[in-house]
Structure formats: structure tokens, C-alpha cells
N, C-alpha and C positions, 0 to 999 in steps of 0.2 A: 550486552544484549538485554532484551527486556526481561527475561526470566532468569537472569544470572543472580548469584547470591547478592543479598542486600549489603553492599560494601561500597567503599570509596570508588573502586574500579567500576562498579555498576553505575554509580552516579555520573562518572565521566562519560561512559557510553550513552547513558540516558540523555545527557546534555546534547548529544549529537542528534538523537532521534525523537526525544520527547514523546514517545510512543502514544500519540494522540489517536492514531488510527490503528493501533495494535500492530506495529512493525515487529512485535515480539518474535524472536526466533527467525526474523526475516533476513538475517545476514549470516552467511556461512562462515564468516570469519576470514574469508580470503578475498572478498570483493570490497570495493570502496563506496558502494552506493547505499549502504545502510538499509538494505531491505527493500529498495524500490525495484520496479521491474525494468529499469533501464540499466544498460551495461555496455561494455566495450568489446564483448566477444560474441560474434554471431552464432546462432544455433546451427548445428549441422543437420539441417532438414531440407527436404525438397519443398520448393514453393513456386507456384506459377505466378507470373507477373504480367499476364496478358490482359488483365482488367476485365475478363469475361464475367458476365452476370447471367443469372437465369431469370425466368419470368417472375419469380416470387421475391426477388431482392431488388432494392432500389438501384438506380443507375449510378455510375461512378460520379463522384463530386468533381466537376471541372468548372471552376469559376475564375473570373478575372477579379482579383482582389485589389487591383489598383496599379496597372502597368504603366500608367502615366505618372505615378509617384516616383520621386527620386530622393536620394539621401544616403546616409551612412548609419548603420545600426550596430551598436555594440551589445553583445549578449554574454553574460557570465553563466558558465555551466560547470557542474561537478562531475560530469561523465565525459570521458574522452572519446575521440574518433567519430562516433555517430553524428554529432552535431556538425562536424566539418563536412561530412558527406551530405547532410541535409542542406547546409548553407550553399554548397556548390551546386546542388540541384536547383535550389531556389534562384540563385543568381543567373543560372542558365536561362530561366524563364523570365526573370525580372532583372535584366542587366542594369537598370538605372538605380538599383539599390545595392549597396555594398554591405555585406554582413561580416563583422569582425567578431569571431568566436573566441572567447577568452576562457581557458580552463583554469578553474580555481579549486583546490581541494575542498572536500565537503564542508568540514567545520569552518575553514577559513572563509569560504564563500558566504556562509550564513552570518558569520560574525562581521565580516567586512560590509555586507549589505546593511546590516542593522546600524553600523556606525555611519555609513554614508547617508542612509535615510534620516538618521537623527540629526546629522550635521547639516543636511540640506545640500550637500555637494559630493560629487565623486561616484555616484551610482551609475550603473550602465543603463541602456535603454530598455533592456529586458533581462530578467534574471530567472534562472531555474531554481525553484524553491521546493524543498521536500516537505511533505505534509506535517511532520512532527515539528518543523521549525516555522511553519507558516504563521502561526499565531503571534510570532515575535513582531510582525509587521502590520497587524490588522487594525491598529488604532493610530490616531494622530493625523489621518489624512495623507499619509506618505505614499500611498499607492493609488493608481488610477482606478476609478470605478468603471469596469468594462460594460456595465449596463447603460451608461450615460452616453451622450453624444461625444465624439463622433463614432464611438465603437459599436454601440447597439448590439452587444453580444447576446442579448436576450433572444435573438432570432434562432440561436442554436440550442436553446434550453431543451426542447423536446427531442433532440437527438442525443442527449447525454443521460445516462442512468441517473436517477434522482439523487442517489447518495453522492455521486461524483460531481454533481452541480452544487449541492448544498454545502459540501465541505470546503468550498472555496469562497463562500459568502462571508461577509462581515459578521461580527457577533450579533448585531441587531437584525440581520437578515435583509438589509436594504441595498447592499452593494455587492457586486461580484468583483472580488479583488484579485482573483487568480483565474487564468484561462484553463478550463479542464483539458487534460492531456491523456494520461494513461488510465486504464482501468486495472485494478489490482485486487480482485477478489481473493479472499483467503480460501485455500484448498488443502486437502490432505494427500500428499504423495506417499505411496506405499509400495513395498516389494510384493508384487502380485504372486510370485512363486512361493514366497514364504507364507503369505496369507492363505494360499491354497493348501500348503502343507499342514497348516494349523487346523484345517477343516472348515474354513469359512469361505463365503463366496468371493471370488477374486475379480469378477466382472465389475467395472467401475460403477455402472448404474445400479446393479443389484447390491453391491457393497455399500454404496452411498445411502440408499434407503435403509439398509440394515443398521448402520452406525448412527443414524439420526436418533435412535433410541439409546439413551445413555447406558442402560443395562447391557445392551448388546455390545457396545463398544468396550465396556469393562470386561465382558466375557472374552473378547478378542485380546485385550491387554493382559488378562490373567493367563490365557493360553500362551501368549508370547512370553510372559514372565517365567512360566514353567519351563520354557526352553532357553532361558537366559537372554531373551530378546526384549527390546523396548520400542514403544510405538510413537514416541515424540521426543523432541529435544529437551523440553523444559517441564519440570515437575509441576509447576503451578500454571501451566498453559491455559487450560480450558476456562478457568474463572476469569482470566484476563481477556480471553476472546469474548466471553459473554459480556463483560463490562464494556469492552470497546464496541460491541454491537450497538449499545445504547448511548455511549458517551458518559460524561460526568454530571453535567448540569442541563436542565431544561431551559427553555427560552427566557424564563424568569430567574435563572441562576439558582434554581432549587436543585438539590442533590437527587439523583435518579437511581443510584446503584444500591437498591434495597428491595427489589421485587422478588417474587416467588421463584422465577426462573434462575436468578442468581443464587438463591439459597440452594436450589437443587443442584446446580452446576458446581457450587463450592463443595457440596457433599460428595459429588462424584470425584472432584479433584482431590479431596482428602483421601478417598478410598484408592484412587489411582496412585497417589503418592505412597501409600502404604504398600502397594504392590511393587514399587520401584519401577514405574512405567517409563521413566525418563532418566538419562544420565545427567541432566541439568548442565549441558554445555553445547556449544554450537558445533554443528556437524562438519564445518570446514576448517576447524582449528586442528592443530597438531594432535590434540587429544581426541577430537571427534572423528577425524577421518578414518582411523583404523576401525572404529565402531561400525561405520557404514560399509567399509570394505569387507569386513568379516560377516556382515549380515546381522550383527547384534542390534544396530539401530535400523529398524525396518520401516519406519514411518516418520513423516515430518509435516507439520503444519507450516506452510509457507504461502507467500503471495503467488500469483500466477506466473511470476518470473522464475519460480523455483526450478522448473524443468531445465532451463538454460544453465542455471548454476550447478545443478546436480550433474548435468552432462559435462560441464567443464571440469568438475572435480573428480567424477567417476565415469569416464567414458567407457570403461570396461564393463559397466553394468547396463549398457544399452539393451533395451528390450525387456528388462526385468521389472522396471518401474511402471506404475500407472498413477492416475490422479482421479480423485473424486471430491465430493463436497466434504466440509468439515464435519466431525462428529458432534453429537449432542444437539443437533438441529440449530447450530450457531452459524450465522452468516455475517461477515464483516470484512472490510478491506484491510489487507496487510501491506502497508507502504503506499507509495504513490507520490507524484510530484505535479507541479503546475508551473505556469509562467506568469510573472508579474511585470507590470510596466510602472516604474517609479514615477511619481508626479513631477520630479525634477528633470525628467528626460526632455531633451530639446529636439528629439526626433520621433515624436509619438506617432505621426502619420505613417512613416516608413516602418516603424516597429510593428504597428498594427497590421500592415500589409504582410510582412514576414510572418507574424504570429498566426494570422488566419491561414495562410498558405501551409504552414508547418502543421497545423492542426486539422485542416480540412481537405487537403489535396491527396488524391490517391498516390501520386508520385512520392510524397513525403512518407505516407504510411507504408509503402512498399519498402522503404528504407528502415523506418522505425521497427517494423515487425521482424526484420532480419536480426535484430538485437533483443528479441523477446519482449518488446514493448507492446502491450495490448491496447488496441484502440479504445478511446473513451467516447467514441461516437458510434451510435448503433448503425447508421447507414454505411459506415466504413466496415464495421464488424460483420455486417450481413452480406457483403460482397463475396461472391463465390471463390475468388482467388484467396480470400482470407478464411472464410468459414469452412472450406473443404480441406484445410491444412491438416496433415497427419504427421505426428511426431514419431520418428523412428526410435528415438530414445525411449518413448513411452509405448513401445510395441505397436506402433501404427495407430494409436488412439487419436481421434479427432478432438484434440485438447482445446483448441481455440473456441470451438462451438460450445464446449462445456463452460469455459470461463465466462463467455458472454451470457449464458443462461443464468449462472450463479450471480453475476453482477447485477442483472436486472431485478433480483430479489433482495438486494442488500438494503436494510432499513436506512433511512436518513437520520442524520444527527448534525448538530452544529457545533463547531469548535469555538473555544474562547481562550483568552490568554491565561486563564487559571488552571487549565487542564493539566499542564505539566506539574504544577505545584500539588494538585490533587493526587496525581499519580504517586508522588513521593510520600504522601500520607497514607494512601491506599495500600501500598505494598507491604509495609510492616505488619499491618493487621492480617493480611492474607497469609504471610509466612508464619505468623503466630498461630493462626488457625491450623495450618498444616503441621507445624512442629509440636503443638501442644493440644491438638484435637479440640480446639475451642468451638463451641456451637456455631453453626454457620449463620443463623439469623442474628445471633448476638454479635458476631464479627462484623456483619454489614451495618448494624446499628452503631457500633463503636466507631467504625470508619466514618459514618455520617457525622457523628458528634465531633470527631477529631477535625474533620474538614470545616465544619461550621464554626468551630472554635478557633482553630489555628489560622483560618483564612477570612475571619470575620471582617477585618478592616479592608482587605483586598476586595472581597465580595461587595462591600458597601460602596467602595470607590468605583468599581466597575459598573454596578447598578446605576450610580449617579451619572457616569459617563455615557451609559446607554439609555438614560432616561427611564429606567425601570422604577 
């Protein structure tokens, strides 16, 4: 996991997720999706599927994406069940296109895709790609630019939250290499009953405003600690959230993780660490589950897929949990995936018909949302059948509406292939600051110097490749 101890095991896990969009703590330890909001277990909630809308929401998206097109499409996915259901619904509407869904385990899929793209043969027509692995494929012209003919995906840009569009762009910002799919805003799930017992506001909106102030959240953490309780999984969480809000490098590959907000959040993180505010392990592991069951672990920063995973692991706690924005006035996505079309595909036209339907039809989204996959398109998210959803697990809270509001405010950043290497340099400096109380501003300066020194050759090469 992202905030696990800095060890060989950590690096093995990091290799799976490359936490470029802060999938930290995004995996319970029991699922196989590494912190994305996609999954194979539907949420036990009521949901209407009548497609009804009100006067203030846009009409349902019903388009003909190419019913005269025929062919056969192969798609590699690392989530089971849901894709088969989507493919069946698609083929019922587009009988001239056959979709072959191939499940490949998470790590194997990303490794096999990289090998196939490098060799020029063996890739599928479409592949599901997790955000932490996306930058493995963004150079060399191995993926189709979905802004170009015949795709013209730019027509959908205004329907996608800015952050969710930008993160699938090429490093130079000229090509769209992945089709936006899910929206995964980072949120804080918390035990409302325990928060109230500690004397703090338990209402999601009121508490959300309260914890934007770092001092307020530390008060809550301190009150929890006094009762032997903890407010998050990972002791170094907030400084990584703040870092992932802005990324690692700017458009000119200059280091960006040295601003005043990061200094302040690192100070807060050191103070929280001294309180023992986190067990520093994943909630869904054998060690973590008892902490949640007993109420010791009373809060978690997860992506918006978290309610589904909490419900799967702790169904007996239904009604006790709520969700609100992250503390410290931090806003960033935790997890997320996209779909790419390899340039070597021989069925690009049929692949694009399927991909558009899967991303843009209400029929598809009525399936996706059963599996806690949040729409990455605002016109879908504003439909009444979706926006009025209430989670029984979260005490009847209208959680989808909250996720959409938070997603609209996430800052944009651009990913590049050196983010993963930068993360491996960043972490030791952060842990050193926590363990040895190193000055926060000094820590950030040292991290910058480490990156610029250790990645000098790689940065120079990437700059040359991008014409910087």
C-alpha cells in the first residue's frame, strides 16, 4: 500500500499501483482492484433505473454510435463480472459487433500490455488501464490518440471533470491516450456515532467544513487518540494526499512539491504521527479488520469506491458510517482507470463504437453504478436516477451527489513516466521527517535536490523527447 513501511514489500505493491494519483490506502487488502472504484461485488442499495429526469438535469444520453459497423473486439480487463454484463447489454443493441472480454489479473494485464505494445503484436483492441500504470504506455506512439480522426473524442471534453480529462493526456498535453471512465474523488469515511460521542459534529456537511481546517482535524484526532481510536489507516497519509493534489512535475518537468501548503501539511502530518493517529496498515487485512470491527479504526481516506468495499467487509456496521470531504482542505482523486486502444489494433472502428457506448449510454452506466463505479461524465452524474441515490450503508446519505460535487473541484495535473521514480525518492525523505522530526521546509528542499540529482539523466531525456 502507498503508506506502508518503506520496505521491499512496499516496493512490490507500489509496482502495482505507482501511486500517481494517490491510490494510497485505496485498497482494503481484500480486493484485487488496487484502489480503483471498480469491483465485482454490487452494493446492496436501492437504485431506480427508470431513466427519469427532472427539469434541471440534462436528458439521458441515447445515441447511435455506429449500428452499421460490424466486427469483433477483444478487451482485456482486470475486474471480473461487470464487463461481461456490459458486453452482453452492448451486443443486444449492437448485434453486428462481437465483444470478447478477457479477464487478466491486475499485474499480469499491465505487464503483458507493455510487452505487447513494445513488440508490436499481441495487444487487444481495448485494454482497461489503471491510472498508476498508465504512464508505462504514454510514449512511443503505441496508443491511439482519441482526439484525432476518426475518434474525435474532444467533443466529450466539456462533459468530463477537468482533472479526469487531463490525467489521460500525453505528457506533452497534445493527445488523449485514454478514454475517461470513472470519477474517483478522495473522501473521508468516518463512524458518525463515534464522532458524535467525541463531541464533534457528525453531519457530513458540517463536519466536512470543520475538518478543512487542519487544527480542527488534529483536535478530532487527539480526542480520538485519548479514547484509543485512530482516524486514518496510514500515518503519513496527509502529506502524500497534498503532494498528489499537485503532482510531481510541471509542464516543463520542474519539481513542484515545495510550496507553503505542503510545508503546513507536513507539519500537521508530523503532529498527527506523534499522536499515533493511524495503525499504518490496510483496513481489510487480517490485522486491520479487527480494528474496524472494534471501532478503534474510526475513519479512512479512500476513493469514492470505499463505501462498497466497507460494506462488503463490514456489513454489520451498516448505518454507522458517513462520508465527507478530505481533511486539511485537500482534494485529489484516489485511484481510477481508463480504456486505451492500442495502435496495433485491427478492429479500431468497432472498438470505438463499443467504447463510446460503454462510456456514454445510460444503459451501460446503470450497470457500472451497481458496482460502485462513479460516472466520469457530468451529464450522466446529473441524471435523477443517479444523483438521488441514497446509500443505506451510509445511513441514507446521498453519497453520489457528494462525490460529484467534490470531483468538480479537483485540481488538474499531468502525469508523466517519471512520477513513479520520483515517488520512490520522495517517500524516504517524508519518513525521515516523521521519524526524526526533520524541519518540513528542509525536507521538501532535500526531496527536490534528490530528485533533480538522481533523475537528472531521465529528466533530460524526457525533455528531449517532449521537445522541452
